[in-house]
C-alpha positions in Angstrom: 96.9 52.8 99.3 93.3 54.0 99.7 92.2 50.6 100.9 95.0 49.7 103.2 97.2 52.6 104.4 96.6 53.8 108.0 98.2 56.7 109.8 98.2 57.3 113.5 98.4 61.0 114.7 100.1 61.4 118.1 97.8 63.3 120.5 100.5 64.5 122.8 101.1 68.3 123.0 98.9 71.3 122.7 98.5 74.2 120.2 100.0 76.5 119.2 103.1 74.5 118.5 101.5 71.1 118.0 98.2 70.2 116.2 97.9 73.3 114.2 99.9 75.4 111.7 99.7 78.3 109.2 96.8 78.3 106.7 97.2 81.7 105.2 100.6 82.5 103.9 103.6 81.1 102.0 103.8 78.2 104.4 100.1 77.3 104.1 100.7 73.6 103.3 102.0 73.0 106.8 98.9 74.1 108.6 96.5 72.7 105.9 98.0 69.2 106.1 97.9 69.0 109.9 94.4 70.5 109.9 93.0 68.1 107.2 94.6 65.0 108.7 93.3 65.8 112.2 89.8 66.9 111.1 89.1 63.3 109.9 86.7 61.7 112.3 86.5 58.0 113.4 83.2 57.6 111.6 84.8 58.6 108.3 86.5 56.1 106.0 89.9 57.2 105.3 93.6 57.0 106.1 93.6 58.1 109.8 93.3 55.4 112.5 92.8 56.0 116.3 94.3 52.5 117.0 98.1 52.9 116.9 98.5 49.1 116.6 96.7 49.3 113.2 98.9 52.0 111.8 101.5 51.7 109.0 102.9 55.2 109.7 102.9 57.6 112.6 102.6 61.4 112.2 104.3 64.0 114.4 102.0 67.0 114.2 104.5 69.7 115.0 104.5 73.0 113.1 108.1 74.3 112.4 106.7 77.7 111.6 105.0 78.0 114.9 108.1 76.7 116.6 109.8 79.7 115.0 107.0 82.1 116.0 106.5 81.1 119.6 109.9 79.7 120.6 112.6 81.4 118.5 111.2 85.0 118.2 110.5 85.6 121.9 114.0 84.2 122.9 117.4 85.6 121.9 117.2 84.3 118.3 118.9 80.9 118.8 118.2 77.5 117.1 118.7 75.9 120.5 115.3 76.3 122.0 113.6 75.3 118.7 115.6 72.1 118.6 115.1 71.3 122.2 111.4 71.8 122.0 111.1 69.4 119.0 113.4 67.0 120.6 111.4 67.0 123.8 108.3 66.1 121.8 110.0 63.2 120.3 111.2 62.0 123.8 107.5 62.2 125.1 106.5 60.0 122.2 109.3 57.5 122.8 108.5 57.3 126.5 104.7 56.9 126.1 104.6 54.6 123.1 106.5 51.5 121.9 106.3 52.4 118.2 109.2 54.8 117.8 111.6 52.5 119.5 110.4 49.5 117.4 111.9 51.1 114.2 114.0 53.9 115.6 111.5 56.3 114.1 111.7 54.9 110.5 107.9 54.6 110.1 107.3 58.1 111.5 106.9 61.2 109.5 106.7 65.0 110.0 106.0 67.9 107.6 107.7 71.3 107.4 106.9 74.0 104.9 109.2 76.5 106.6 112.8 76.8 105.3 114.2 75.8 108.7 112.7 72.3 108.6 115.9 70.7 107.5 118.1 72.5 110.0 116.0 71.8 113.0 115.4 68.1 112.2 119.0 67.6 111.3 120.0 68.2 114.9 117.8 65.2 116.1 119.9 62.3 114.9 117.1 59.5 114.6 114.6 61.9 113.1 117.2 63.1 110.5 118.6 59.7 109.7 115.5 57.4 109.9 112.2 59.3 109.8 110.4 60.4 106.8 110.6 64.3 106.5 108.2 65.9 104.1 109.9 69.2 103.3 109.4 72.1 101.0 113.1 73.0 101.2 114.1 69.7 99.6 117.8 70.6 98.9 120.3 67.7 98.7 123.1 70.1 99.7 121.3 70.8 102.9 120.6 67.2 104.0 117.6 66.3 102.0 117.7 62.4 101.6 115.6 61.4 98.5 115.4 57.7 99.4 113.4 58.5 102.5 112.4 62.2 102.5 109.6 63.7 100.5 109.7 66.9 98.5 106.4 68.7 98.8 105.2 71.8 96.8 105.3 75.3 98.5 101.7 76.6 98.1 101.0 80.3 98.9 97.3 80.8 100.0 97.2 84.6 100.5 93.7 84.6 102.0 93.4 80.9 102.8 92.1 79.9 99.4 93.4 79.2 95.9 93.5 82.2 93.5 90.2 82.0 91.5 91.6 83.5 88.3 94.1 80.6 88.1 91.9 77.7 89.3 88.7 78.4 87.3 88.8 77.8 83.6 89.0 77.8 80.8 92.4 79.5 80.8 94.1 81.1 77.7 95.5 78.7 75.1 98.9 78.9 73.5 97.7 81.2 70.7 96.6 83.8 73.3 99.8 83.8 75.2 101.9 86.8 73.8 104.6 86.6 76.4 107.5 84.3 75.9 108.3 84.1 79.7 107.6 86.1 82.8 109.2 86.7 86.3 108.7 89.1 89.1 110.2 88.7 92.5 112.7 89.8 95.1 116.5 89.8 94.9 116.8 86.7 97.1 119.7 84.3 97.1 122.5 83.7 94.5 120.5 83.0 91.4 118.1 85.9 91.0 120.8 88.6 90.9 122.2 86.9 87.9 118.8 86.8 86.3 118.2 90.5 87.0 121.7 91.4 85.7 120.9 89.9 82.3 117.1 90.4 81.9 115.7 92.9 84.3 113.6 95.4 82.3 115.4 94.5 79.1 112.5 93.1 77.1 109.2 93.9 78.7 107.1 93.3 75.6 108.1 89.8 75.1 110.3 88.6 78.1 109.3 90.7 81.2 111.5 90.3 84.2 110.8 92.5 87.1 112.4 93.0 90.5 109.0 93.1 92.1 106.0 94.0 90.0 105.3 97.7 89.6 102.1 98.9 91.3 98.9 98.7 89.2 100.1 95.4 87.4 98.5 92.1 88.2 100.9 89.2 88.8 98.6 86.4 87.9 97.5 88.2 84.7 101.2 88.1 83.5 101.2 84.4 84.2 98.1 83.8 82.1 99.7 85.7 79.2 103.0 83.7 79.4 104.1 80.6 77.7 106.9 79.9 80.3 107.0 81.1 83.9 110.6 81.4 85.2 111.1 79.8 88.6 114.6 80.7 89.9 115.5 79.7 93.5 115.6 82.4 96.1 117.1 82.1 99.6 116.1 78.4 99.4 115.4 76.0 96.5 111.6 75.9 96.6 109.1 78.5 95.5 105.3 78.8 95.4 105.8 80.2 91.8 106.1 76.6 90.6 102.6 75.6 91.8 101.2 78.9 90.6 102.7 78.5 87.1 101.0 75.0 87.0 97.7 76.5 88.0 98.1 79.1 85.2 98.9 76.3 82.7 102.3 78.1 82.2 105.2 75.8 81.7 107.6 76.2 84.7 111.3 76.9 83.9 113.1 75.7 87.0 116.5 77.3 87.7 117.6 75.7 91.0 120.6 73.6 91.6 120.2 70.7 94.1 116.4 70.9 94.2 114.6 67.5 94.4 111.3 68.4 92.7 108.0 67.7 94.4 106.6 64.2 94.0 109.4 63.3 91.6 109.2 59.7 92.6 105.9 59.4 90.6 105.9 62.6 88.4 108.0 62.9 85.2 108.9 66.6 85.5 110.5 66.6 82.0 106.9 66.0 80.7 105.6 69.4 82.0 108.5 71.6 82.9 111.9 72.7 81.7 115.1 72.7 83.9 117.8 75.2 83.2 121.2 75.7 84.7 122.4 79.0 86.1 124.9 79.1 83.3 122.0 79.2 80.8 120.7 82.6 82.2 122.6 84.8 79.7 121.0 82.9 76.8 117.6 82.2 78.5 115.4 84.1 76.0 117.0 82.6 73.0 116.9 79.1 74.4 113.2 79.4 75.2 112.4 81.1 71.9 114.0 78.2 70.0 111.5 75.6 71.5 109.0 74.6 68.7 105.3 75.4 69.4 104.5 71.7 69.2 106.9 71.0 72.1 105.5 73.9 74.1 101.9 72.5 73.5 103.1 69.1 74.6 104.5 70.5 77.8 101.3 72.5 78.5 99.2 69.3 78.1 101.5 67.8 80.7 100.9 70.7 83.0 97.2 70.3 82.7 97.5 66.6 83.5 99.4 67.2 86.8 97.5 70.3 87.9 95.2 68.3 90.2 98.3 67.1 92.2 99.2 70.7 93.2 95.8 71.8 94.4 94.8 72.0 98.1 91.1 71.1 98.3 89.0 71.5 101.4 88.0 68.7 102.1 90.8 66.8 100.3 89.9 64.9 97.1 91.7 62.1 95.3 95.0 62.8 93.8 95.2 66.3 95.2 98.3 67.6 97.2 97.1 66.2 100.5 96.7 62.7 99.1 99.9 63.0 97.0 101.8 63.6 100.3 100.2 60.6 101.9 101.0 58.5 98.8 104.6 59.4 99.0 104.7 58.4 102.7 103.0 55.1 101.7 105.7 54.4 99.0 108.5 54.9 101.5 106.6 52.8 104.1 106.4 50.0 101.6 110.2 50.0 101.4 110.5 49.6 105.2 111.0 46.2 106.7 110.1 46.1 110.3 112.3 44.2 112.7 
């Protein structure tokens, strides 16, 4: 891929909706990917090409979050203007260039960290059915299509950078992790209320589950003390907690039905995480306590091995999140036969 793959970024459109995105919040990956791809210059060797005839894939640099911010919020809270704005952008691309019509958009891709990415793109038939959608909200029950779409991690950069206490080592080993598992978060969606019903404030010494962390306690410190980090779905299936658990070398316990896990076409999630059903929640503590230390250590070694794939470097480096997304696009492009 590094030697051959070339991406053309459409130049049509202007900020704030196109060519930029958020870089300092729960949707950071949206802005960072657009920024990092567009910052590549012609003199640099890399994936971007300024000659669309040499490209293998074509990127639509539209920010779904900024569509929401600048189109949805000033108007009477309707999906209609968002969909029409995105659709208008696709129409401009189709009129000015021959590449979309050549494949009906199948060698084009877009990226959305915002939960509304699937809903907005589903209303644009060719984009939904043919194009590659890199989505954080990778839920098969909401139209995510694994054979062509890409599940990407949700990464929360609170101040625009990775949390230093999780990304600089060495981190505590298994013998220094006195907590079996940890969770703190809001009562969002259908899964977390069940978790709170059974475990909220029930065993704070070994199995702390909080509905939001009390003031004075440090969220990341709990992750560094825990062997397992609980990652239940909220309103949507994805959560930045999964990437944060991996940074903390804490084995993610994923409780989320219908979620296609990030980069699962190349990563074996069973080697570094545990998946649990919602029906397992009443017995969650006992199920995790029964896992032998040797198995936990094996999973933690897997976590360490994949950590680099969930890191946003600036500038990007080999095997990091930016390049993993491009690799996933490349894999899908290999399966596409042009007419």
